[in-house]
All heavy atoms as TSV, in Angstrom:
chain	resi	resn	atom	element	x	y	z
A	1	MET	N	N	124.739	111.034	95.989
A	1	MET	CA	C	125.315	109.906	96.689
A	1	MET	C	C	126.800	110.161	96.843
A	1	MET	O	O	127.444	110.685	95.940
A	1	MET	CB	C	125.054	108.630	95.904
A	1	MET	CG	C	125.417	107.409	96.671
A	1	MET	SD	S	124.750	105.930	95.953
A	1	MET	CE	C	125.894	105.691	94.643
A	2	LEU	N	N	127.324	109.753	97.954
A	2	LEU	CA	C	128.714	110.050	98.240
A	2	LEU	C	C	129.670	108.928	97.835
A	2	LEU	O	O	130.753	109.188	97.334
A	2	LEU	CB	C	128.878	110.352	99.728
A	2	LEU	CG	C	128.020	111.497	100.260
A	2	LEU	CD1	C	128.208	111.635	101.763
A	2	LEU	CD2	C	128.368	112.784	99.565
A	3	PHE	N	N	129.289	107.678	98.064
A	3	PHE	CA	C	130.184	106.569	97.780
A	3	PHE	C	C	129.394	105.259	97.702
A	3	PHE	O	O	128.561	105.000	98.565
A	3	PHE	CB	C	131.240	106.448	98.892
A	3	PHE	CG	C	132.141	105.263	98.751
A	3	PHE	CD1	C	133.211	105.298	97.881
A	3	PHE	CD2	C	131.903	104.114	99.465
A	3	PHE	CE1	C	134.036	104.194	97.741
A	3	PHE	CE2	C	132.713	102.996	99.336
A	3	PHE	CZ	C	133.792	103.048	98.467
A	4	GLY	N	N	129.656	104.441	96.695
A	4	GLY	CA	C	129.060	103.118	96.627
A	4	GLY	C	C	128.184	102.913	95.407
A	4	GLY	O	O	128.156	103.726	94.484
A	5	ARG	N	N	127.476	101.785	95.422
A	5	ARG	CA	C	126.520	101.431	94.365
A	5	ARG	C	C	125.173	101.186	95.022
A	5	ARG	O	O	125.042	100.304	95.865
A	5	ARG	CB	C	126.958	100.156	93.638
A	5	ARG	CG	C	128.212	100.319	92.812
A	5	ARG	CD	C	128.572	99.078	92.022
A	5	ARG	NE	N	128.324	97.842	92.761
A	5	ARG	CZ	C	127.545	96.845	92.333
A	5	ARG	NH1	N	126.912	96.912	91.200
A	5	ARG	NH2	N	127.386	95.757	93.070
A	6	ALA	N	N	124.183	101.955	94.635
A	6	ALA	CA	C	122.858	101.858	95.246
A	6	ALA	C	C	121.813	101.572	94.188
A	6	ALA	O	O	122.033	101.784	92.994
A	6	ALA	CB	C	122.507	103.155	95.969
A	7	ARG	N	N	120.671	101.121	94.652
A	7	ARG	CA	C	119.510	100.957	93.789
A	7	ARG	C	C	118.311	101.459	94.576
A	7	ARG	O	O	118.135	101.123	95.741
A	7	ARG	CB	C	119.326	99.495	93.400
A	7	ARG	CG	C	118.131	99.274	92.471
A	7	ARG	CD	C	118.102	97.872	91.923
A	7	ARG	NE	N	119.094	97.753	90.862
A	7	ARG	CZ	C	119.375	96.620	90.227
A	7	ARG	NH1	N	118.733	95.505	90.548
A	7	ARG	NH2	N	120.279	96.594	89.274
A	8	ILE	N	N	117.482	102.273	93.923
A	8	ILE	CA	C	116.237	102.751	94.503
A	8	ILE	C	C	115.106	102.013	93.790
A	8	ILE	O	O	114.953	102.112	92.571
A	8	ILE	CB	C	116.041	104.280	94.303
A	8	ILE	CG1	C	117.245	105.063	94.793
A	8	ILE	CG2	C	114.745	104.732	94.962
A	8	ILE	CD1	C	117.440	105.050	96.271
A	9	TYR	N	N	114.341	101.240	94.547
A	9	TYR	CA	C	113.188	100.509	94.019
A	9	TYR	C	C	111.928	101.336	94.266
A	9	TYR	O	O	111.776	101.944	95.326
A	9	TYR	CB	C	113.035	99.174	94.732
A	9	TYR	CG	C	114.134	98.173	94.440
A	9	TYR	CD1	C	115.232	98.065	95.270
A	9	TYR	CD2	C	114.053	97.335	93.334
A	9	TYR	CE1	C	116.239	97.140	95.018
A	9	TYR	CE2	C	115.052	96.409	93.073
A	9	TYR	CZ	C	116.140	96.322	93.916
A	9	TYR	OH	O	117.123	95.410	93.665
A	10	PHE	N	N	111.009	101.326	93.297
A	10	PHE	CA	C	109.755	102.077	93.420
A	10	PHE	C	C	108.725	101.466	92.487
A	10	PHE	O	O	108.988	100.465	91.824
A	10	PHE	CB	C	109.981	103.565	93.112
A	10	PHE	CG	C	110.488	103.821	91.713
A	10	PHE	CD1	C	109.614	104.150	90.694
A	10	PHE	CD2	C	111.829	103.713	91.417
A	10	PHE	CE1	C	110.072	104.380	89.403
A	10	PHE	CE2	C	112.311	103.944	90.138
A	10	PHE	CZ	C	111.432	104.276	89.133
A	11	GLY	N	N	107.540	102.044	92.428
A	11	GLY	CA	C	106.493	101.560	91.537
A	11	GLY	C	C	105.727	100.396	92.133
A	11	GLY	O	O	105.962	99.969	93.267
A	12	LYS	N	N	104.780	99.883	91.356
A	12	LYS	CA	C	103.938	98.776	91.817
A	12	LYS	C	C	104.806	97.576	92.184
A	12	LYS	O	O	105.606	97.098	91.370
A	12	LYS	CB	C	102.931	98.396	90.740
A	12	LYS	CG	C	101.997	97.276	91.162
A	12	LYS	CD	C	100.879	97.086	90.167
A	12	LYS	CE	C	100.005	95.905	90.443
A	12	LYS	NZ	N	99.660	95.614	91.773
A	13	ASP	N	N	104.673	97.114	93.411
A	13	ASP	CA	C	105.442	95.972	93.927
A	13	ASP	C	C	106.951	96.179	93.812
A	13	ASP	O	O	107.719	95.214	93.748
A	13	ASP	CB	C	105.034	94.670	93.228
A	13	ASP	CG	C	103.577	94.315	93.460
A	13	ASP	OD1	O	103.069	94.575	94.574
A	13	ASP	OD2	O	102.935	93.799	92.515
A	14	PHE	N	N	107.375	97.429	93.744
A	14	PHE	CA	C	108.805	97.800	93.672
A	14	PHE	C	C	109.507	97.123	92.494
A	14	PHE	O	O	110.664	96.718	92.599
A	14	PHE	CB	C	109.498	97.491	95.005
A	14	PHE	CG	C	108.868	98.217	96.157
A	14	PHE	CD1	C	108.023	97.559	97.033
A	14	PHE	CD2	C	109.081	99.571	96.325
A	14	PHE	CE1	C	107.422	98.230	98.081
A	14	PHE	CE2	C	108.483	100.262	97.361
A	14	PHE	CZ	C	107.651	99.598	98.244
A	15	LYS	N	N	108.817	97.016	91.368
A	15	LYS	CA	C	109.384	96.357	90.181
A	15	LYS	C	C	110.238	97.312	89.342
A	15	LYS	O	O	111.021	96.867	88.501
A	15	LYS	CB	C	108.272	95.774	89.305
A	15	LYS	CG	C	107.452	94.704	89.986
A	15	LYS	CD	C	108.285	93.491	90.319
A	15	LYS	CE	C	107.430	92.413	90.936
A	15	LYS	NZ	N	108.201	91.432	91.675
A	16	GLU	N	N	110.103	98.601	89.541
A	16	GLU	CA	C	110.930	99.571	88.822
A	16	GLU	C	C	112.100	99.974	89.702
A	16	GLU	O	O	112.002	99.930	90.930
A	16	GLU	CB	C	110.102	100.793	88.447
A	16	GLU	CG	C	108.935	100.486	87.534
A	16	GLU	CD	C	108.152	101.735	87.208
A	16	GLU	OE1	O	108.743	102.642	86.573
A	16	GLU	OE2	O	106.990	101.808	87.610
A	17	TYR	N	N	113.202	100.370	89.084
A	17	TYR	CA	C	114.354	100.794	89.877
A	17	TYR	C	C	115.280	101.687	89.072
A	17	TYR	O	O	115.242	101.715	87.840
A	17	TYR	CB	C	115.122	99.587	90.431
A	17	TYR	CG	C	115.653	98.643	89.382
A	17	TYR	CD1	C	116.884	98.875	88.771
A	17	TYR	CD2	C	114.932	97.517	89.017
A	17	TYR	CE1	C	117.378	98.004	87.818
A	17	TYR	CE2	C	115.425	96.636	88.077
A	17	TYR	CZ	C	116.648	96.884	87.478
A	17	TYR	OH	O	117.140	96.024	86.540
A	18	VAL	N	N	116.103	102.409	89.813
A	18	VAL	CA	C	117.155	103.251	89.243
A	18	VAL	C	C	118.449	102.897	89.965
A	18	VAL	O	O	118.476	102.816	91.194
A	18	VAL	CB	C	116.835	104.754	89.436
A	18	VAL	CG1	C	117.998	105.625	89.003
A	18	VAL	CG2	C	115.578	105.133	88.691
A	19	ASP	N	N	119.521	102.654	89.198
A	19	ASP	CA	C	120.824	102.380	89.788
A	19	ASP	C	C	121.597	103.686	89.923
A	19	ASP	O	O	121.544	104.553	89.040
A	19	ASP	CB	C	121.615	101.405	88.923
A	19	ASP	CG	C	121.057	99.998	88.986
A	19	ASP	OD1	O	120.616	99.594	90.077
A	19	ASP	OD2	O	121.080	99.293	87.971
A	20	LEU	N	N	122.337	103.810	91.019
A	20	LEU	CA	C	123.116	105.014	91.306
A	20	LEU	C	C	124.546	104.626	91.649
A	20	LEU	O	O	124.785	103.573	92.241
A	20	LEU	CB	C	122.500	105.768	92.493
A	20	LEU	CG	C	121.033	106.157	92.362
A	20	LEU	CD1	C	120.467	106.549	93.712
A	20	LEU	CD2	C	120.904	107.307	91.389
A	21	ALA	N	N	125.493	105.498	91.291
A	21	ALA	CA	C	126.906	105.283	91.599
A	21	ALA	C	C	127.479	106.582	92.163
A	21	ALA	O	O	126.785	107.599	92.240
A	21	ALA	CB	C	127.643	104.841	90.351
A	22	ASP	N	N	128.757	106.533	92.529
A	22	ASP	CA	C	129.418	107.695	93.125
A	22	ASP	C	C	129.052	108.990	92.403
A	22	ASP	O	O	129.146	109.069	91.181
A	22	ASP	CB	C	130.943	107.541	93.064
A	22	ASP	CG	C	131.464	106.373	93.875
A	22	ASP	OD1	O	130.679	105.744	94.606
A	22	ASP	OD2	O	132.670	106.092	93.784
A	23	GLY	N	N	128.611	109.988	93.147
A	23	GLY	CA	C	128.325	111.302	92.601
A	23	GLY	C	C	126.949	111.477	91.995
A	23	GLY	O	O	126.590	112.592	91.617
A	24	ASP	N	N	126.146	110.424	91.880
A	24	ASP	CA	C	124.807	110.553	91.302
A	24	ASP	C	C	123.854	111.237	92.279
A	24	ASP	O	O	124.070	111.262	93.480
A	24	ASP	CB	C	124.235	109.176	90.949
A	24	ASP	CG	C	124.859	108.578	89.706
A	24	ASP	OD1	O	125.559	109.304	88.968
A	24	ASP	OD2	O	124.659	107.370	89.475
A	25	PHE	N	N	122.774	111.780	91.704
A	25	PHE	CA	C	121.735	112.461	92.478
A	25	PHE	C	C	120.391	111.935	92.021
A	25	PHE	O	O	120.184	111.684	90.833
A	25	PHE	CB	C	121.825	113.975	92.205
A	25	PHE	CG	C	120.638	114.743	92.721
A	25	PHE	CD1	C	120.618	115.195	94.026
A	25	PHE	CD2	C	119.558	115.023	91.900
A	25	PHE	CE1	C	119.524	115.905	94.511
A	25	PHE	CE2	C	118.466	115.740	92.369
A	25	PHE	CZ	C	118.454	116.181	93.678
A	26	MET	N	N	119.476	111.771	92.970
A	26	MET	CA	C	118.114	111.365	92.610
A	26	MET	C	C	117.121	112.086	93.498
A	26	MET	O	O	117.303	112.150	94.712
A	26	MET	CB	C	117.929	109.861	92.773
A	26	MET	CG	C	116.531	109.422	92.397
A	26	MET	SD	S	116.382	107.652	92.324
A	26	MET	CE	C	114.689	107.514	91.804
A	27	TYR	N	N	116.097	112.626	92.886
A	27	TYR	CA	C	115.010	113.273	93.613
A	27	TYR	C	C	113.840	112.299	93.699
A	27	TYR	O	O	113.394	111.771	92.685
A	27	TYR	CB	C	114.578	114.554	92.877
A	27	TYR	CG	C	113.320	115.154	93.451
A	27	TYR	CD1	C	113.341	115.832	94.667
A	27	TYR	CD2	C	112.104	115.037	92.783
A	27	TYR	CE1	C	112.177	116.373	95.199
A	27	TYR	CE2	C	110.945	115.586	93.308
A	27	TYR	CZ	C	110.988	116.247	94.515
A	27	TYR	OH	O	109.853	116.790	95.057
A	28	VAL	N	N	113.373	112.052	94.913
A	28	VAL	CA	C	112.188	111.225	95.129
A	28	VAL	C	C	111.098	112.148	95.668
A	28	VAL	O	O	111.226	112.696	96.761
A	28	VAL	CB	C	112.469	110.089	96.129
A	28	VAL	CG1	C	111.208	109.264	96.359
A	28	VAL	CG2	C	113.612	109.212	95.645
A	29	PRO	N	N	110.013	112.346	94.921
A	29	PRO	CA	C	108.948	113.233	95.374
A	29	PRO	C	C	108.300	112.735	96.673
A	29	PRO	O	O	108.321	111.531	96.959
A	29	PRO	CB	C	107.931	113.196	94.225
A	29	PRO	CG	C	108.680	112.697	93.043
A	29	PRO	CD	C	109.734	111.782	93.585
A	30	PRO	N	N	107.732	113.643	97.437
A	30	PRO	CA	C	107.032	113.238	98.665
A	30	PRO	C	C	105.935	112.220	98.369
A	30	PRO	O	O	105.298	112.264	97.318
A	30	PRO	CB	C	106.418	114.545	99.182
A	30	PRO	CG	C	107.216	115.633	98.555
A	30	PRO	CD	C	107.683	115.097	97.231
A	31	PHE	N	N	105.745	111.312	99.307
A	31	PHE	CA	C	104.696	110.292	99.260
A	31	PHE	C	C	104.894	109.241	98.177
A	31	PHE	O	O	103.965	108.506	97.855
A	31	PHE	CB	C	103.302	110.921	99.145
A	31	PHE	CG	C	102.999	111.883	100.242
A	31	PHE	CD1	C	102.966	113.250	99.997
A	31	PHE	CD2	C	102.771	111.440	101.533
A	31	PHE	CE1	C	102.703	114.154	101.022
A	31	PHE	CE2	C	102.506	112.332	102.566
A	31	PHE	CZ	C	102.471	113.694	102.302
A	32	VAL	N	N	106.088	109.132	97.591
A	32	VAL	CA	C	106.375	108.057	96.646
A	32	VAL	C	C	107.036	106.916	97.426
A	32	VAL	O	O	108.159	107.055	97.895
A	32	VAL	CB	C	107.312	108.526	95.504
A	32	VAL	CG1	C	107.743	107.350	94.642
A	32	VAL	CG2	C	106.630	109.574	94.652
A	33	PRO	N	N	106.319	105.791	97.615
A	33	PRO	CA	C	106.931	104.669	98.326
A	33	PRO	C	C	108.158	104.177	97.569
A	33	PRO	O	O	108.125	103.992	96.348
A	33	PRO	CB	C	105.833	103.599	98.330
A	33	PRO	CG	C	104.553	104.365	98.126
A	33	PRO	CD	C	104.935	105.520	97.243
A	34	HIS	N	N	109.259	103.978	98.285
A	34	HIS	CA	C	110.497	103.538	97.654
A	34	HIS	C	C	111.356	102.810	98.684
A	34	HIS	O	O	111.163	102.949	99.888
A	34	HIS	CB	C	111.259	104.721	97.063
A	34	HIS	CG	C	111.666	105.743	98.069
A	34	HIS	ND1	N	110.774	106.659	98.602
A	34	HIS	CD2	C	112.845	105.971	98.688
A	34	HIS	CE1	C	111.400	107.417	99.479
A	34	HIS	NE2	N	112.662	107.024	99.573
A	35	LEU	N	N	112.290	102.019	98.184
A	35	LEU	CA	C	113.239	101.295	99.010
A	35	LEU	C	C	114.641	101.596	98.516
A	35	LEU	O	O	114.886	101.611	97.310
A	35	LEU	CB	C	113.009	99.776	98.912
A	35	LEU	CG	C	111.653	99.245	99.335
A	35	LEU	CD1	C	111.525	97.772	98.952
A	35	LEU	CD2	C	111.491	99.409	100.830
A	36	GLU	N	N	115.556	101.803	99.436
A	36	GLU	CA	C	116.952	102.027	99.073
A	36	GLU	C	C	117.729	100.750	99.371
A	36	GLU	O	O	117.480	100.101	100.376
A	36	GLU	CB	C	117.579	103.163	99.882
A	36	GLU	CG	C	116.817	104.466	99.795
A	36	GLU	CD	C	115.840	104.662	100.940
A	36	GLU	OE1	O	115.738	103.781	101.827
A	36	GLU	OE2	O	115.171	105.694	100.968
A	37	ALA	N	N	118.667	100.384	98.487
A	37	ALA	CA	C	119.446	99.168	98.700
A	37	ALA	C	C	120.899	99.384	98.327
A	37	ALA	O	O	121.203	100.073	97.351
A	37	ALA	CB	C	118.878	98.030	97.853
A	38	ASN	N	N	121.787	98.804	99.107
A	38	ASN	CA	C	123.210	98.751	98.778
A	38	ASN	C	C	123.393	97.565	97.838
A	38	ASN	O	O	123.093	96.432	98.202
A	38	ASN	CB	C	124.045	98.567	100.050
A	38	ASN	CG	C	125.526	98.545	99.776
A	38	ASN	OD1	O	125.967	98.515	98.634
A	38	ASN	ND2	N	126.308	98.563	100.839
A	39	MET	N	N	123.897	97.803	96.636
A	39	MET	CA	C	124.024	96.734	95.647
A	39	MET	C	C	125.346	95.992	95.736
A	39	MET	O	O	125.624	95.099	94.946
A	39	MET	CB	C	123.801	97.293	94.244
A	39	MET	CG	C	122.376	97.780	94.017
A	39	MET	SD	S	121.111	96.554	94.414
A	39	MET	CE	C	121.327	95.416	93.036
A	40	SER	N	N	126.177	96.336	96.681
A	40	SER	CA	C	127.419	95.597	96.907
A	40	SER	C	C	127.294	94.766	98.174
A	40	SER	O	O	126.736	95.212	99.174
A	40	SER	CB	C	128.600	96.561	97.052
A	40	SER	OG	O	129.773	95.846	97.418
A	41	THR	N	N	127.838	93.574	98.138
A	41	THR	CA	C	127.849	92.741	99.333
A	41	THR	C	C	129.146	92.903	100.120
A	41	THR	O	O	129.294	92.315	101.188
A	41	THR	CB	C	127.660	91.250	98.973
A	41	THR	OG1	O	128.714	90.857	98.107
A	41	THR	CG2	C	126.309	91.016	98.320
A	42	VAL	N	N	130.089	93.721	99.600
A	42	VAL	CA	C	131.378	93.875	100.269
A	42	VAL	C	C	131.758	95.327	100.557
A	42	VAL	O	O	132.617	95.580	101.383
A	42	VAL	CB	C	132.510	93.184	99.484
A	42	VAL	CG1	C	132.290	91.678	99.428
A	42	VAL	CG2	C	132.622	93.754	98.082
A	43	GLU	N	N	131.155	96.285	99.864
A	43	GLU	CA	C	131.491	97.697	100.059
A	43	GLU	C	C	130.372	98.432	100.784
A	43	GLU	O	O	129.197	98.137	100.580
A	43	GLU	CB	C	131.748	98.389	98.717
A	43	GLU	CG	C	132.959	97.883	97.991
A	43	GLU	CD	C	133.173	98.604	96.665
A	43	GLU	OE1	O	132.279	99.363	96.235
A	43	GLU	OE2	O	134.228	98.385	96.057
A	44	GLU	N	N	130.769	99.412	101.589
A	44	GLU	CA	C	129.784	100.255	102.259
A	44	GLU	C	C	129.115	101.177	101.260
A	44	GLU	O	O	129.672	101.482	100.205
A	44	GLU	CB	C	130.459	101.110	103.324
A	44	GLU	CG	C	130.944	100.336	104.516
A	44	GLU	CD	C	131.514	101.258	105.584
A	44	GLU	OE1	O	131.942	102.389	105.264
A	44	GLU	OE2	O	131.525	100.836	106.742
A	45	LEU	N	N	127.932	101.639	101.621
A	45	LEU	CA	C	127.205	102.644	100.844
A	45	LEU	C	C	127.028	103.869	101.727
A	45	LEU	O	O	126.554	103.757	102.861
A	45	LEU	CB	C	125.828	102.094	100.433
A	45	LEU	CG	C	124.870	103.086	99.774
A	45	LEU	CD1	C	125.434	103.577	98.455
A	45	LEU	CD2	C	123.504	102.456	99.589
A	46	TRP	N	N	127.450	105.007	101.237
A	46	TRP	CA	C	127.291	106.277	101.954
A	46	TRP	C	C	126.512	107.223	101.072
A	46	TRP	O	O	126.843	107.407	99.895
A	46	TRP	CB	C	128.662	106.899	102.223
A	46	TRP	CG	C	129.472	106.193	103.247
A	46	TRP	CD1	C	129.936	104.906	103.192
A	46	TRP	CD2	C	129.928	106.725	104.472
A	46	TRP	NE1	N	130.644	104.617	104.309
A	46	TRP	CE2	C	130.665	105.715	105.124
A	46	TRP	CE3	C	129.792	107.960	105.092
A	46	TRP	CZ2	C	131.254	105.920	106.347
A	46	TRP	CZ3	C	130.390	108.149	106.313
A	46	TRP	CH2	C	131.107	107.134	106.934
A	47	TRP	N	N	125.436	107.802	101.637
A	47	TRP	CA	C	124.722	108.829	100.890
A	47	TRP	C	C	124.132	109.848	101.833
A	47	TRP	O	O	124.047	109.635	103.042
A	47	TRP	CB	C	123.700	108.278	99.945
A	47	TRP	CG	C	122.532	107.514	100.528
A	47	TRP	CD1	C	121.986	107.597	101.776
A	47	TRP	CD2	C	121.760	106.552	99.851
A	47	TRP	NE1	N	120.932	106.759	101.904
A	47	TRP	CE2	C	120.777	106.097	100.740
A	47	TRP	CE3	C	121.797	106.044	98.573
A	47	TRP	CZ2	C	119.831	105.142	100.372
A	47	TRP	CZ3	C	120.864	105.102	98.220
A	47	TRP	CH2	C	119.902	104.661	99.103
A	48	LEU	N	N	123.737	110.940	101.262
A	48	LEU	CA	C	123.151	112.048	102.009
A	48	LEU	C	C	121.696	112.160	101.586
A	48	LEU	O	O	121.399	112.269	100.395
A	48	LEU	CB	C	123.897	113.341	101.690
A	48	LEU	CG	C	123.353	114.610	102.312
A	48	LEU	CD1	C	123.517	114.561	103.823
A	48	LEU	CD2	C	124.093	115.808	101.740
A	49	ALA	N	N	120.796	112.100	102.546
A	49	ALA	CA	C	119.374	112.237	102.266
A	49	ALA	C	C	118.885	113.564	102.831
A	49	ALA	O	O	119.177	113.894	103.984
A	49	ALA	CB	C	118.586	111.088	102.889
A	50	CYS	N	N	118.179	114.322	102.037
A	50	CYS	CA	C	117.599	115.592	102.469
A	50	CYS	C	C	116.082	115.479	102.369
A	50	CYS	O	O	115.566	114.921	101.413
A	50	CYS	CB	C	118.085	116.726	101.581
A	50	CYS	SG	S	119.858	116.948	101.626
A	51	ARG	N	N	115.403	116.033	103.345
A	51	ARG	CA	C	113.939	115.971	103.361
A	51	ARG	C	C	113.366	117.369	103.447
A	51	ARG	O	O	114.049	118.316	103.816
A	51	ARG	CB	C	113.468	115.140	104.559
A	51	ARG	CG	C	113.898	113.701	104.483
A	51	ARG	CD	C	113.214	112.913	105.583
A	51	ARG	NE	N	113.512	111.513	105.447
A	51	ARG	CZ	C	114.250	110.830	106.316
A	51	ARG	NH1	N	114.734	111.417	107.381
A	51	ARG	NH2	N	114.487	109.557	106.124
A	52	SER	N	N	112.069	117.467	103.189
A	52	SER	CA	C	111.375	118.747	103.307
A	52	SER	C	C	111.276	119.138	104.782
A	52	SER	O	O	111.548	118.325	105.681
A	52	SER	CB	C	109.977	118.636	102.715
A	52	SER	OG	O	109.192	117.766	103.492
A	53	LEU	N	N	110.863	120.349	105.038
A	53	LEU	CA	C	110.700	120.805	106.403
A	53	LEU	C	C	109.700	119.963	107.172
A	53	LEU	O	O	109.791	119.831	108.395
A	53	LEU	CB	C	110.286	122.277	106.425
A	53	LEU	CG	C	111.330	123.263	105.898
A	53	LEU	CD1	C	110.755	124.668	105.876
A	53	LEU	CD2	C	112.586	123.231	106.747
A	54	ASP	N	N	108.720	119.390	106.471
A	54	ASP	CA	C	107.713	118.550	107.122
A	54	ASP	C	C	108.286	117.205	107.562
A	54	ASP	O	O	107.694	116.525	108.388
A	54	ASP	CB	C	106.530	118.302	106.188
A	54	ASP	CG	C	105.778	119.578	105.870
A	54	ASP	OD1	O	105.786	120.494	106.708
A	54	ASP	OD2	O	105.208	119.654	104.770
A	55	ASN	N	N	109.450	116.809	106.992
A	55	ASN	CA	C	110.130	115.564	107.336
A	55	ASN	C	C	109.169	114.382	107.336
A	55	ASN	O	O	109.036	113.647	108.314
A	55	ASN	CB	C	110.831	115.686	108.689
A	55	ASN	CG	C	111.842	114.578	108.885
A	55	ASN	OD1	O	112.316	113.978	107.933
A	55	ASN	ND2	N	112.177	114.296	110.123
A	56	ILE	N	N	108.480	114.186	106.226
A	56	ILE	CA	C	107.470	113.145	106.096
A	56	ILE	C	C	108.159	111.786	105.931
A	56	ILE	O	O	108.901	111.567	104.974
A	56	ILE	CB	C	106.555	113.415	104.885
A	56	ILE	CG1	C	105.876	114.764	105.056
A	56	ILE	CG2	C	105.555	112.290	104.706
A	56	ILE	CD1	C	105.277	115.313	103.794
A	57	VAL	N	N	107.939	110.883	106.859
A	57	VAL	CA	C	108.476	109.525	106.784
A	57	VAL	C	C	107.337	108.559	107.079
A	57	VAL	O	O	106.658	108.694	108.092
A	57	VAL	CB	C	109.625	109.304	107.794
A	57	VAL	CG1	C	110.082	107.863	107.764
A	57	VAL	CG2	C	110.768	110.246	107.521
A	58	VAL	N	N	107.132	107.606	106.190
A	58	VAL	CA	C	106.128	106.567	106.398
A	58	VAL	C	C	106.865	105.234	106.315
A	58	VAL	O	O	107.455	104.905	105.291
A	58	VAL	CB	C	105.018	106.625	105.323
A	58	VAL	CG1	C	104.036	105.485	105.504
A	58	VAL	CG2	C	104.316	107.963	105.366
A	59	ASN	N	N	106.874	104.492	107.406
A	59	ASN	CA	C	107.523	103.185	107.390
A	59	ASN	C	C	106.650	102.185	106.666
A	59	ASN	O	O	105.460	102.051	106.955
A	59	ASN	CB	C	107.814	102.720	108.824
A	59	ASN	CG	C	108.860	103.587	109.485
A	59	ASN	OD1	O	109.866	103.925	108.864
A	59	ASN	ND2	N	108.626	103.961	110.714
A	60	LEU	N	N	107.235	101.477	105.718
A	60	LEU	CA	C	106.528	100.508	104.890
A	60	LEU	C	C	106.625	99.122	105.505
A	60	LEU	O	O	107.561	98.825	106.255
A	60	LEU	CB	C	107.140	100.483	103.494
A	60	LEU	CG	C	107.148	101.812	102.737
A	60	LEU	CD1	C	107.940	101.672	101.448
A	60	LEU	CD2	C	105.736	102.269	102.464
A	61	PRO	N	N	105.685	98.231	105.164
A	61	PRO	CA	C	105.806	96.840	105.605
A	61	PRO	C	C	107.068	96.218	104.996
A	61	PRO	O	O	107.562	96.675	103.962
A	61	PRO	CB	C	104.554	96.159	105.039
A	61	PRO	CG	C	103.651	97.249	104.586
A	61	PRO	CD	C	104.482	98.470	104.387
A	62	ASP	N	N	107.583	95.181	105.633
A	62	ASP	CA	C	108.746	94.490	105.102
A	62	ASP	C	C	108.463	93.956	103.700
A	62	ASP	O	O	107.341	93.540	103.402
A	62	ASP	CB	C	109.149	93.327	106.006
A	62	ASP	CG	C	109.823	93.799	107.283
A	62	ASP	OD1	O	110.334	94.937	107.301
A	62	ASP	OD2	O	109.845	93.021	108.249
A	63	VAL	N	N	109.494	93.980	102.871
A	63	VAL	CA	C	109.404	93.453	101.510
A	63	VAL	C	C	110.402	92.306	101.412
A	63	VAL	O	O	111.559	92.437	101.832
A	63	VAL	CB	C	109.749	94.555	100.477
A	63	VAL	CG1	C	109.795	93.991	99.077
A	63	VAL	CG2	C	108.752	95.689	100.572
A	64	ASP	N	N	109.979	91.177	100.869
A	64	ASP	CA	C	110.856	90.023	100.701
A	64	ASP	C	C	111.986	90.375	99.742
A	64	ASP	O	O	111.739	90.809	98.614
A	64	ASP	CB	C	110.050	88.843	100.181
A	64	ASP	CG	C	110.863	87.570	100.040
A	64	ASP	OD1	O	112.029	87.526	100.499
A	64	ASP	OD2	O	110.333	86.605	99.462
A	65	ASP	N	N	113.234	90.190	100.184
A	65	ASP	CA	C	114.386	90.495	99.327
A	65	ASP	C	C	114.309	89.796	97.984
A	65	ASP	O	O	114.715	90.350	96.958
A	65	ASP	CB	C	115.693	90.084	100.011
A	65	ASP	CG	C	116.006	90.910	101.240
A	65	ASP	OD1	O	115.372	91.956	101.442
A	65	ASP	OD2	O	116.906	90.502	102.004
A	66	ALA	N	N	113.791	88.596	97.942
A	66	ALA	CA	C	113.715	87.819	96.707
A	66	ALA	C	C	112.816	88.481	95.664
A	66	ALA	O	O	112.938	88.200	94.472
A	66	ALA	CB	C	113.235	86.405	96.994
A	67	SER	N	N	111.937	89.375	96.091
A	67	SER	CA	C	111.034	90.043	95.140
A	67	SER	C	C	111.682	91.263	94.482
A	67	SER	O	O	111.124	91.831	93.554
A	67	SER	CB	C	109.741	90.461	95.841
A	67	SER	OG	O	109.978	91.549	96.714
A	68	LEU	N	N	112.868	91.660	94.947
A	68	LEU	CA	C	113.553	92.846	94.422
A	68	LEU	C	C	114.564	92.418	93.357
A	68	LEU	O	O	115.515	91.687	93.650
A	68	LEU	CB	C	114.256	93.604	95.543
A	68	LEU	CG	C	113.346	94.099	96.679
A	68	LEU	CD1	C	114.174	94.661	97.800
A	68	LEU	CD2	C	112.355	95.118	96.142
A	69	ALA	N	N	114.376	92.883	92.136
A	69	ALA	CA	C	115.215	92.488	91.008
A	69	ALA	C	C	116.697	92.734	91.299
A	69	ALA	O	O	117.109	93.845	91.611
A	69	ALA	CB	C	114.803	93.266	89.756
A	70	GLY	N	N	117.488	91.683	91.219
A	70	GLY	CA	C	118.933	91.801	91.330
A	70	GLY	C	C	119.483	92.022	92.718
A	70	GLY	O	O	120.696	92.168	92.874
A	71	TYR	N	N	118.635	92.045	93.737
A	71	TYR	CA	C	119.141	92.322	95.088
A	71	TYR	C	C	119.453	91.030	95.811
A	71	TYR	O	O	118.723	90.048	95.725
A	71	TYR	CB	C	118.121	93.121	95.901
A	71	TYR	CG	C	118.628	93.432	97.288
A	71	TYR	CD1	C	119.640	94.357	97.473
A	71	TYR	CD2	C	118.134	92.767	98.395
A	71	TYR	CE1	C	120.131	94.626	98.740
A	71	TYR	CE2	C	118.621	93.030	99.668
A	71	TYR	CZ	C	119.622	93.965	99.825
A	71	TYR	OH	O	120.117	94.225	101.070
A	72	ARG	N	N	120.574	91.047	96.560
A	72	ARG	CA	C	120.936	89.904	97.396
A	72	ARG	C	C	121.731	90.417	98.597
A	72	ARG	O	O	122.420	91.402	98.513
A	72	ARG	CB	C	121.749	88.888	96.623
A	72	ARG	CG	C	123.120	89.381	96.224
A	72	ARG	CD	C	123.837	88.397	95.324
A	72	ARG	NE	N	125.186	88.805	95.039
A	72	ARG	CZ	C	125.562	89.832	94.283
A	72	ARG	NH1	N	124.643	90.583	93.725
A	72	ARG	NH2	N	126.813	90.120	94.084
A	73	ARG	N	N	121.600	89.736	99.691
A	73	ARG	CA	C	122.367	90.075	100.896
A	73	ARG	C	C	123.638	89.244	100.929
A	73	ARG	O	O	123.692	88.153	100.385
A	73	ARG	CB	C	121.557	89.794	102.160
A	73	ARG	CG	C	120.431	90.751	102.347
A	73	ARG	CD	C	119.743	90.456	103.684
A	73	ARG	NE	N	118.523	91.215	103.763
A	73	ARG	CZ	C	118.394	92.297	104.533
A	73	ARG	NH1	N	119.391	92.705	105.258
A	73	ARG	NH2	N	117.256	92.934	104.572
A	74	ALA	N	N	124.631	89.760	101.631
A	74	ALA	CA	C	125.895	89.028	101.766
A	74	ALA	C	C	125.707	87.797	102.636
A	74	ALA	O	O	124.815	87.710	103.414
A	74	ALA	CB	C	126.956	89.930	102.383
């Protein structure tokens, strides 16, 4: 991650998460459903995402923000 405070939600109903800050790295294996969130309501989040050559992307159904632990929109 390049700049900011992020949270990656994963697991059943996205109840598990990992918090990330400037300079952190996280590997998400292929086919693991996950959501990325900016945990600041005032600062931008910048990160670099790298994918495999297959560039596998599966769009997930919308998830209610209220169901994500600690997440809120500005």
